[in-house]
N, C-alpha and C positions, 0 to 999 in steps of 0.2 A: 490726373486721376479717372480711370475708365472703370464706371460701375457695372459689371456684366450681370444680365439679367438671363438667369438659366430657365428660360422656358419659351417654347417655339412660339408662341402668339405674343407680341410685345404689345400689341393696340391696345389691349385693354387696361394698360397700366397709364397712357397718356392722358386719357380724360382727368382722373383725379391730380395727377400730377400738374396739371394744366392749369385747374383751379387753385389746388393749393399754391402753386407758385406764383400766380397772378394776384390772388387776395382782392378780388372786385368787392367793393363795399357798395357799389351800385347808390350814391348818394348820400351815404351816413354823414351826418354830421356831428360836429363836435359843439360841445356848450357854447362856445364862443362864436357860433354861426348862428345869424338870426334872419327871421324872415326878410329884412331889409337889404342882406348881404346878397348881392346880385353880381354873379360872375360875369364879366362881360370880356370877350375875347376882341384884340384889335384884328380888323378884318384882314382877314388872309389873302395874298395876292398869289393866284396860280399863273406860272408863265407857260403858255402854249403857244402852238405854232404862229410864228410872225406877231406877237402880240402878248398880253397876259388879261386876265379878268379876275374879278373879286370871287371868291370861292363861293359865294352865294349864288353867284350869277352863273356858274358852271353848270353845263347841261352835260359833258362827257366825263367820261370815267377816267381820274387822274389820282396817283398815289403820290404825296408829298413828303419828303424829307428835307428838315432843317439844316442850317448850318451848326445849330446847336444840338442836333442828334448827331452828327456826324462829329463833332468835337468831343463828344462824350467818348469817343471809341480811338485811343491812341492806336493809329496803323499807318502801315508802310504807305497806302493808296486807298483811294475812295472804296474800291471793290471790298475790300476786308470792311470797312467802316459801315458800308450799304447793306451788307448781308443780313437778312432775316427783318429788314425794318419797313419793308413795303409788300403788302399784299399782292401776290402774284407775279412777284419778282423773284426767280430762284438764280441763286450765284452758288455753282457750285466749282472749288478749284482742284487742280488736277494733283494737288499733295502738298506738303508744307515745306518745301524748299524755297529759298528764297528765288523770287523772280517768277514764281510758278504761275503759268496762266490759268484762266478760269473760264468758264462755261456759263454764259448769261441768258436766260431765256425768259421772255415776259408769255405769261398765260401758255406754256408749254411749247412755244414756238409754232411757226406756221407751214414747215417744209418737211420733208423727209430726208432729201438727199443733199439739198442745197443750204447755203446759209440761213441760220436761225438767230444769229446776233441781232440786238436790236440797234436801231440809230440812234446815234449820239448826236445831239445838238448844243454846241456850246457857244451861247450868248449869240446866237442865232446862225451859226455855221456849223456844218457837218465836221465833225473830228473822230474819226477811228479810234478805237480803243480808247476814248476818253479817259474812262474812270479809272485806269492803269497810269495814267499819263499826268492828269492834272493834280496838283497837289492839294489835300482834302481842306488845308487850311484856308486855301483860297476860295472854297465854293460857298455860295450865299444860300441856295437851294437847289434840291434836285426834284423833278417832277417826272413822274414815270406815267407817260400817255398810253392807254392801253383801249379807249372804247373808240369806236369808227369815227364818231365825232371829233375825237381828239386828233387822230393818227391820219384820216384822209386827207387832210391838208396838206401831208407828205407825199400823198399818191404812192407811186410806184415802189417807194423806200419804206412802206409805213406798215407791213401786213407782220412782222415781227416787235412791234412796238415801238416807241420812242422815248428816249432818256434826255431829257432837256436840264440843261446844267445853266445855271446862273451863277456868275464869279463875282466877287466882291468887288464893289467901287468904293472911291474916297468919300466921305462925309464931311457936310460944312462944319466949320468951326476951327478950334485950333490943331495944331500938330498932334497926332496920335501914333505912339510907338507901341506896338505889341511883340512881345517876346515869348513864344510858346516851345517848350522844349521837354522831351522824355527820355530816359534811358530804359530800355529792356534787358531783362536777363531772362533767356529763353532755354526751357529744359527739357527733355524727352518726357512726353505726359504719358507714355503706356510703352511697356516691353511686350513683346510677344513670348508666350511660354515654350521655349527650347529644351530639349533635352540639355540638362547641365552637369549630369554626373559621369564622370570619365569611366567608372567601371560599366555603369549600364550603356553609355555609348559603345564602347569595345566589345559588349556581348551581343549588343544589335548590329554591328558592323561583321561579328563573326557569322551570325546566323544569316545576314543577307551574302557573305562570302560563299558558304558552304553552298546555299541553293541555287547561287549563280555561277558556280564553278571557278570561284576566284580565291581559293583559300590560300595559296602560294603568295598572291598579291597582297591580301590581309595579313600573312605573317611578316612579310617584308618592312609592312609599316607599325605594325603591335606586337610582333612575337620576335623580333631580334632576328629576322629570315629564318627562324627554324623551320628545318626541312619538313614538308608534310608527312614524308616517310621515316621521319625519325620515332623511335620506339614511344609509345604513349602519348604521339601528339594529339590524336583526337581526345583519349579519353583523359587525358589531362589537362587540355585546353582551358577548362572553366577555371580550374585551381589556379592556373598560372596568370589568368586574368585577374582572381582575384587579389592574388598576391601582388602583383604589379601596380594593379590600378585602383584598388578600394580605397586608398588616401591619396591619390595622385590629384593635381590641382588640374581646373577646368577652364578653359580661356572663354570668358563671356565677350564675345564679339559686339554685341548691343552696346555692352557698356563701355568698351573701348574707343568702337566708332561714333557712338552717339551720346556718351553718357556724359559730355563735358557740358559746359555752358557757352552759349551764342550770346553775343551782346549786340544790341539794337540800339542805336542814338539818334535822335530826331532833333533838328533845331529849325526854329522858323521865325523870321523876322518879318514884321511888316509895318508899314509907316503909310499913315492916312493923312490928308490935309486938305481942306477946301476953303474955298471963298464963295459968296453967293453966285459967281460966275463960273467958277473953274473948279472941280475936285479931282484930287488925284490919288492913285493907291498902287503903292510898290512891294512886292514880298519877294523873299528869299527863302528856299528851303534846303536843308541837307540833310538826307537819311541815309543811314549807314548800316546794312543787317548782315552779320556773320552767322553763317549756318552753322548748327550742329555738327556737320560734316565738314572736314577738311578741305579747303579750296572751294567751299560754295558760299558765296556772298552775293551781295547787291549794294550797289552804291547810286544813289539818286541825287541830283542837284538840279533845281527848279528856279527860274528867275520870270516873273510877271509884272506888268505895269498896265494900269487902267487910266486913262484920263478922259474926263467927262466935260464939256465946256458948253456955255452958251458964247456963241461968238459974237452974236447980235439978237435982237430983240425977234423972237421967233425961229431963230437959227440955230441949231444944236450940233455939236460933234462929241462923237464919242471914238474912242481910239483905246485899243488893248493888244499888247503882245506878250508871248511866253516863248522862252526857250527851256527846254529839258534836256539833261544829258545823263544818260542810264548804263551802268555798266554792270553786268551779270557774269560772275564766275560759276561756272557749273551748267551754264545753259539754261538755268529755269527749272530743270527737271533731274531725277535722280532715278534711273533704271536698275541699280545695283543693290536694291535694298535686300533682294532675294541671295546676293552674294555673301551680304554680311550675314545673314542667317544661316546658309548653308554651309559655313566653313566649319571645318574639323574642329572640335574643341580639345584635343590634344594630339601631338604630334607623335605619340606613340614612341616607339625606340628609334624612328627615322628621324624627328626633328624635337630639339627642344622647345618648350614653349615660347621663348624669344624668337627663335628661328620661325616657329610657325608664323607669329604675329610680324615679324618684320621683313621677311623674304616673300618672292614670289615663288610659292610651291605650286602653281598651276602646271609646270611642266612635269613634276615628277608625280602628281596624282593623276594626271590625265595619260601618263604614260602606263600607269597601273591599271586604269580603267577608262577607256575613251569615252563613257558617259559623262564623266567628271567635268563640269563646265563652269566650274566657280571660283574665278582668279581672285587671288587674295586681295581684297579691296582696300587695305590699308596701304598696299603698294601702288594699286591700280589707281585711285585717286589722285596720287601724286605723279604716276606715269604718265595718266592720259588727261589732259588739262582741257576746259571748253571756256571760252569767254564771248560775251554777245554785248555789243556797243550799240547803243541808239541814240539819236539826236532827233528833238523836232523844233523846228520854229515856226512860229504861228504869229502872224499879224491881221487883224482886223480892225476896220475903220468905216466909221458910217455918218452920214450926215443925213439932219432931219429938219424939214421946213414947214411951218405953219403956214398953209395957204388959204386964203380968204379967211371965214370965220370957222369953219366945221372941218377942213381938210388938212391931213398931215401927209406931207411926200417924204418919204425915207429911201434912200439909195446907200447901199451899203456892200463892201468888199472885203475878201478875205484871201491870204494867201498862206498855202500850209506846207512846208518841207520837212521829209524827213530821210534820215540816212541810217542805214544800220550797217554793222559788221562782224559777222561771226566767225570763229577761228576754232580749229581742235587740232591737238598736237599729241602724238603718243611716241614715247621714248622707247629705248632697249627692255625696259623692265614691264612694258604693256604687254597684255594679251596679244594684242595684233602684232607686234613684233614677235613674241616669243612663237605664236602659233606659225608664222611664215616669215621668217628672217630673210629669205633670200629675196622672195617675189615682192613682199610686201615693205619688210624692214620696218625702218622707223619711219613715221607717216604724218601728213596732216592735211588739213583742208581749211580754205577761206572761200568766204560767201561774201558778196558787197550787194547792196541795194540801195537805191535812192528814188524817191519819188515825191512828187509837188502835185498840187490841187490848188486852183482858184475858184471862187466862186462869187457871183455877182447877184446881189437881190434888190430888185426896186420893188415897193409898196407905196399905194394912195389908199390912207385911210378915213373914213368918214365918220364923225360923230354928232350925233344930232338927238335932242330931246324936244319931242313936240308935246306942246302943253306940258302938263305936269307927270303923265303916266305911260307916255310913249318914248322908248328910248332905242335908237337906233345905232349899230356899227356896221360899216361895210368896209371891206378889205378885197382890194384886188393887187395883183403883183405878176410879176414874172421872175424868173430864176435861170442862171446859167450855172452849170458846174462843169468843170474840166481836170481830168485827172492824168497824169502820165507816170509811169514807172520803169525803170530798167534794172536788171540784175545781171551778174555774173558770179561764177565760182568756178573753183578747180580743186580737185583732189590730188595729193602729192604723196609719190611714196620714194623709197629706196635715198630717203636721206643719208649724207655720210656720216659714219658712226664717230668720226673724229673732226676737230674744227665744226662743230654744228653750232649754228646759230638759231636752230629751230625755224618760225616762220618768218623771222627777221632776215633770213638769206635764204631764197628759196632757188638760187641759182645753180646748185648742185643736185637738186632733187628730181624725180622723173614725175612729170604731168601724166596722171592714169585717166582720169575724167575731167571734161571742162565743159561749161555749159553757159550760155548767155540767153538772155530774153528781154524784151521790150514791149510794152503793150501800153494803150491808152484807152480814154472813155471818157465819154460826154453826155450831158443830159440837159435838155431845155423843157422849160415848165412854165405854164400858166395857171395861175389861181385865183379863186375868190370866195369869200367867206361873209356871211351876213348873220349879226345877231340883233333878235328883235326881243325887248324887254318890256312888256305893259306891267306896269303898277307894281314891278318885283314879285309879281304872283306866276306870271306866263311869260315861259321864256322858249324861245325859240332860234335853232342855229343851223344854216344851211351852207355847206361847202362844196366845191366843186376844184378837181386839179384835173389837166391834161400834161402828162410827161413823154416825150420824146427822148430814147436811148438809143446809143450807138451798138448796145449790146444786140439788137434784133435787126434783123433784115429789112429790106424795103418792103414796105406795105405792111409791117407789123411792128414799126418802130413806136407808133404812139398808142397809148391808153388812157382812157379818162376815168376819174376815180370821183365818185359823188358820195355825199352823206348829209343825212338830216339828223337832227336831235331835238327834243322837246322837253321842258321841265316844268313841273306845277309844284309851286310852293303853298301847299293847303294852309300851313299856319301863318299865312298872310291874307288870308280870306277873312271877311268880317265875321263869319260864323264861329272861326277859332278864336278870334285875338279876344282877350277879355273873359273866354268861357272857362268853366272850372278845370276842363282838360288842358288849357294852356299853361296853369298852373305847373303842370306836371311835364309836359310835353311843349318845349319851346319852338322846335323848329322841325317840320316835316316837309321834304321835298321828294318828288317823286321824278324820276329821269327815264327817258327812252331814247336810245339812238339806233341807227342803221347806215351802215355804209359799206363803199366796195374799195379795197386798198389792192397793193401789189406786190410782189416781190422780183427783182431782178439780180438778186444775188447769184449769179452764175459766171464762170468765165467769158471772158471777152471773145465777141466774133465766133461763137459756137454757130451762127447759121452759114459760116462758108467753111470747106474743107481747106486745110492749112497744108502747105507744100514744105518740106524740110529737105536739107540737103544729106547727102550720104556717100558712101565710097562704093563703087560697083567694079570689083575685079575683073579684068579682062587679059586673057592670054596668060595666065598663073600672075598677073601684077597687078598689084593695088594701087592706088591714087589716081583714080578716074570718077572725077565728079559726075554725080548724077541725083536727079530731083527725084522725090517719092512724094506721095501724098501720107499724110499721118494717118494716125489708127482710128480718129474720130471723124466719122462723116459727117459735114455741115447739113443744117436743116434751115432754109431760109424761111420756114413756115413758123420758127419757133417763136412763142411770145411771152408775156407775162404771165407770172402765176397770179391768181385774183383770189381775195380772200373776202366773202361777204360777211360781215359783223354785225351780230345784233346785240346790245346791250340795255339790259333794264337795271336801274339803282334806284335805291332809298336810303335817304340821308335824315338822321333823325339827332334831335338833340333833347337831353332831359334834365328837370331841375336846375333851371337856371344855366343851362349848358355846361353842368357838370358832368355830364356824361353825354358822349359822341357816338354814334354809331354810324357807319356807312355799311351798306350790304350791297353785293352786284351779284347779277346772273348773266352770264355771256354765253352766246352761241357762235363759234367762229368756223364759217365753211369754206375750206380751199379747194379749189378747183382749178384745171390746167395746170396741174402741177408739173415743174421741171425736172425730168428725170433721166438720168442717164442709162440708156437700156441697151443692151447687149443684141449685135447684130449677127445673123449667120456668118459663118467663116467663108462661104460662096461669094459674099459681097466684097471679100478683100479689106473690109473695116471691121474693127472690135466692136465700137460703141457709137452711139449718136443721141442727142439730146431730144427729146419730145415733150409735148405738155400731155401728159397722161395722166390719168388718176386722180383721185380727191380723198380728203380726209376732213376731220372736223375735230376743234377743242371744244369741250363744254365744261364749264365750272360756276363755282360761286366763290366769291372772295368778303371777308367782313374785316372791318378796320374797328377798333374799339377805343377810345380815348376818354380816361375819366380822371376826375380829381376826388380820391376816396376820402382824404383827410384834410381839411385844412382850418388852421387856427392862427394866430397871431404870429406865432413864432415854428410853427410846425405845418408841412405839407408834404403829402404823400399823393403821387398821380401814376396811373398807369396807361402804357401805350401798347396795343397789342394787334396782331393781324393774324389772319388765317386763309389760304387759299387752297381751294380743292380744283384741280384739273383733270378731266376726262380726255383722252383722244381716242379717235375711233378711225381706222383706215376705211373708207368708202369703197374704192376701186384702184385698181392699178393697170398695167399694160392689157391688152385685150387678149383674153385666153390665159390670163396669169392671176392666181389667187394670192400670190406670195412672193416677196423679195427677201432674202438673205444677206446679213452683214456681219462678218466675221470679226472676232476679238481676239486676240493673242494668237499663240502657237501653241504644238502640242506640248511643250517642255516649258512654255511660260504660262499656261493655263487657259488654255482654249475653249471658247463657247460660241454658238451661234445665236444670233439674234432675227427673229423673223418680224417683218411687217406684213400682216395676213388681213385680207380683205374682212372686214366684219370684228376685227379684234383690234385692240390697243395697242399701240407702239410700245416698244420696249421688252416684248417677251423673248426671254432666254429658252433656247430648246437643246435638249441632250438627251441624256439617258437616267431613267429614276433607279437610284441606289435602294438595294433593299437587303443590306448588310453582307455576310459572307455566308458561304456554304459550311454546315457543320457537320459533326461527327453522325448526327442525328437524321442526315440528309440521303446518308449511305447504307448500303449492306455491304458486309467484306466476304468474299469467298474464302476457302480455307487456302487457296494460294497466294491470298493477299490481294485479288484485284477487287477494285470498287465498283458498284453499281448503283446510281442514282436510285432512290425510291420512286415508285409512282406519284405524280403529281407535284414533284419538285421542278421548278422552272430549270430548264436546259439552258446550256451556252449557246452561243452563237455557232461557236466550233469547238470540236476536241472534247475531253472527257475533265470535269473538272475534280477538284481536290479539295478536302478540308482545308478552309482559310483563303480559298479563292474567292473574289469579290461576284457578288450575285447581282444581277440587274433585273428590272421587272420583266415579265413575259411582254410582248408586244404584237404576237402574231395572232391572226383570227382565233385558232384554238386556244390560244392563253396558257400556253405550256412551254413556251420558248422565247429566247430573248434574240431578236434578228438584228438589232441595230437599227430599228427605226426611230428617228429622232421625235420627241414629244415635248410639251411646254412643260419646263422645270421651274420656272418663276418669270417675274416681270421686274424690272428696275426702275420703273415710274412709281415714285411716291402718291399715296392717296391724297395726303394733304401736308403744307408745309407751313410755317408761321413763325414769328416770335413775339415776346413779351418783354416788355420793358417796364421795372418798378424804379421811381425815382422820389428819394425822399430828402428832403432839407429840415434841418433844425438850427435857428440862429445862423452859424456861419458854415456849420456841417453840410455837407450833400453826400447822399449814397445812392449810387446806380448800380441795378442789378437787371444785366439783360440775358434772356434766355432764347434759344431758337430750337426749333423741333421738325423733325420730319417723321412721318407715319405711313407705313405700308410698303415702301419700296423694297423689294430683294436687290442684294449685295451677290454677285458671283465672286467669290473669293478665290482670285486666281493666283493670290499670293499663295495661299495654303496649297491650293492644286499643283503649283511649280514646286510644292517642299515636299510633295507626296513621295514616299521612298523611290528611287529609280536608279542612284550611283551610289558607288562605294565612296567612303569616305566623307561624306556630306552628312552634315546635321539634320535632324528633322524636329517638327513641333513635338512638345511632350505628349500629345495625344496619340501619337504614332509610336513614339519611342519607348512608352509605359504600356501601350495597350496592343501592340501586334498580335497575330495570331502564331505562337510558338511550334515551330515544326522540328526543330533540332531537341534531341534530347541532352541532356547536360551530363548524363552518364556515359554516353558513348561519343558525344562530341560532333554526330551527325545525324540527319534527318530519317525520321521515323515515319512511317503511313499506317502504322497500327491503330486502329481505331479509339482502342480503348486505353493506349499509350498517350495519345492525342488530347483524348477526354481529360487525362490526368493532368498533362501539360496546361491544358486551358478551361479550367474549372468552370469558367463562365463565360464560354464561347460565342455566346448568343451578343454579348456586349463587346468583343472584341472586334478591331480593325483585320485588315486584310493582311496576309502573311508577306513574307519579303521576296517570293518566288519571281520568277522570269514572267510568267503567264501576268501577273499583278503590275509588273513593270511596264508591260503593254496595255494593260486594261486603264491603268491610271491616266493616260493620255487623253482616255474618253472624256468629253464633258459629261459631267454627273450633277444630280441633284445632290450629292452629299455636299457639293462646294456651295451651294444656294443657302444663304442666311438672312434673315430679317433685318434689314438695315434701318429700322426706326431706332429713333434715338430722341433723347431730351439733354440738349447742352447748356450747362452753365456758362456761357460765351464769354461774360464779361463782369467783375465786380470793381466798382471803383468807390473809393473812399475820399473826399476833397475837403478842404478846410480853407475858407476864402478870410482874409484878415481884415477887421473893421476898417471903415473907412476915415474914423479918428485917427487911427493909428497910422494909416496909410498917408495921410495929409501931412505928416511931419518927414517923411522920407521922399516925398515928391513922387509917389506913385497913387493912380488912379484905381487899380486893382492889383492885388495877388493872391493868387491861390495855388495851393500844392495839393497834390493827390498821390494815391498810389492803386494802382490798377492789378488786376490779377485776370489775364484772357484764358480761355479754355480751362476753367477751373475742374472741371468734371462732365462727363458724360455718362448718361445712363442710357444704357444700350445692351442688347442681346448679342451684338456682333461681336465675334471672336478675333477680328482683325485690328489693325490700328486704329482705323477711324472709318465710321458707317459712310461718313460724308465725302464722296469718292467720284471722279469722273475719270477714270486714267485711259479710256479709249476715245478715239475721237467720233464725233458724231453724238453729242448726247442726247438729241432726240430719239434716236432709232438705237442706240447702245447705252443706256444709262447705268448705273449701279454695278461699273466693272472695277474692280480692285486689282491691280497687278502691281506688285511691288512699288506701290506709291510711296513717296516720303511722308513720314508720319509727322503731323503737326504737333508743335511743340507748346508747353504750357509757359506762359510768359508773365514775369513778376515786372511791373513797370512802376518807375518813381518820375513825377512829373512836377513842373510848375508853369504857371500862367502870369504873366507880368503885362503892366499897360502904364505906360508912362505918360 
């Protein structure tokens, strides 16, 4: 259910909804609570770079998510489970298709054109795309490192934040077997409102045909090919439409294609066992998700084993390995949503409804109107298939030695291997074949890639307590990382039409394109960190790291990244302890940190100009090998992006730790940005990489944990977070004040994003829509000539007519539209966050999780691409119900008489544009009409569970048994008219946020699950 708010400014609704949903009681106690009841938490431990620290001793900015929080969300992967649960972490999926990718940013990201993905560290080692690979059931904790003190220890890779994942290990004691399973029934959560009445649809089609000179084509489909010169063709056309289509059925394509139920099943088994010396943990996970759309699914298998052992006194071994296999049908994305929505809802007199649904009608409709570009999605999803397979193997091993009394040496190594294969195939019923059966024909493609990475890390740690108040922890280390990858691909055409075995036999196909690539990258690092703790009151941390990267040229390979942090625990001071205020405020800690971190997320070897092979014709013959330089000019002076980060934090605890509040302010200044800049054509090159430009991200974050009610049998707790981030471009290339980034195309809904000096990232540019020209804008001469009245905005060219789109004036005189682009929106939200309420009563538990985003605009390119531009295509109801009528039903032809147009459109100021050829061109323009407020409050998850009593379980040899039911994506309160306001369909989420183009809708899931422990 999507609850649409019909008001332009959605923001005022969020504040009361936020408070209502959270229901914070701020320490209210029940009758059973007494003064003697002191709520004490087990000391939390936070995993940081190359170590861990008690949360009370933390000086840096870190958000933590526990295994309990992740387990509360039945999810395909940790990305889904983590959404909205950590302040400053923004996870936006590209859509709801199985295997869909996601954009992950921490505090807005720290680059414009280069990578903004955070660094993932799993059990001490880098693992790309970790949240999508690791089984959520295997995760013990996730710590999001955000401040300079926390991330500077990772130097050149830290500017986009660090996500540190610790996996589960075996426990001492008897063998424990856990079995967790759930089954999910997925359904479409929202349908877009399209024209659904056959009579209305055919009349709309007739008006478009008349205005665009395609009446004969219309008759061939809807009027039994009646000739336009037949007596009474025009004057009787509306009567014939009424008689034939008033009670005719209409095909609901959304229901046909997406109205079924997708099934997801998840099974996870883990075994934990351990003695005092050795502990083991083994887990297996199987997850299968069938999408709402045919041939769209994802299957995942994962196996993990961890071993921790004390080999001898003071010598410890840890080993972990993981293998995952993932297969995605449909490629993880679906770009054909527009095709589902635009399909004809009746075949008229040309096709029966069954034929319209089950046959590839694209050739017939496109032959009648070349603008028709929507092939039958039911046939196409069978005719054109995609599959992506990926496998990952990971092995980590570490040895730790206690040296002397206060030193610990650790050496650890990791090997990570990945392999992927992508395949696509289009048969004789596909659009690709039908469009070009001779030159393309049956076609397909194959791509293979393989990569490996090894990492070796050595650290020496010093722990010493001097007297009773001085605690010192020192760390020095070095690290080597090397990775290598290779890939090859080919596109195949002209498969034989008989004895065709598809991609299993490509011997008779023609290779149209082929490509291969090989690259390597290495990093060598030295680092050190010192933590000083005086009497648990004054905390000081200093780090430094020196990184050398093969991505940069001689003289610029190395960068140095230092940081410093300090904290003051005011509540540990003598004047605070035992005071009156201590009864209410139990913990107060102020934190400050500053540091420099880097970003080397750019292609390999950009410091040199590559040479590629080509063919040079000589004497009218080909086959002469030649070498040419690539289009990218190498720059040996290119070096690291740098981010100077400042963070100030306050940690508070109230009412015997019943309420905990953490607040952060940060300012991240990025300089020497890596930008790919355009070169003059006279150089012979297109682009080069330079260190130019700067930007900053400034923001605040708040995390609140509260125990609202607590009694012997009942408990209600709330966890909430909210993050504000504001970016600003400080400088770009010399002499340039803005850079543009396009999203979409003319018919797919195009808009241009600007990165402008002095402005925020995410600005959308286009033209300001001001409605349409109405009869009140014109005077009409006796001969019927129309003239614009004085003061009415003139179009860019030509003479407008009633019903034409009107754009705002943009010239100096303020009287004409000249196609000068202006800002029409911004896709970056003002703030994001999540709220989790957890209730327990005896054996029952209830969890309600909400997430929200406020302030970001969405460019509804889906609506843009469905604006009326081609015959026979359906349109949203807002167009089909409310377009400007130009055809007179009495004559069946267009009228230009102002009085008659006024009668046909009595509410013309509220009408949308007419179906004229002029407007078919205008609707390709990016327009403010398609910019909508993307604010939302989503009831993301509701779970009701029951845990059986221990007394009962002891009789059936179980130590724990819980059953639960969950509803995911229950409802979304929003003003957005598309499928979902949480969308990121364009690449580069930092500069092109909030772009929605045919994104696969998210489903609503009804889940039944069970947790068993033997």
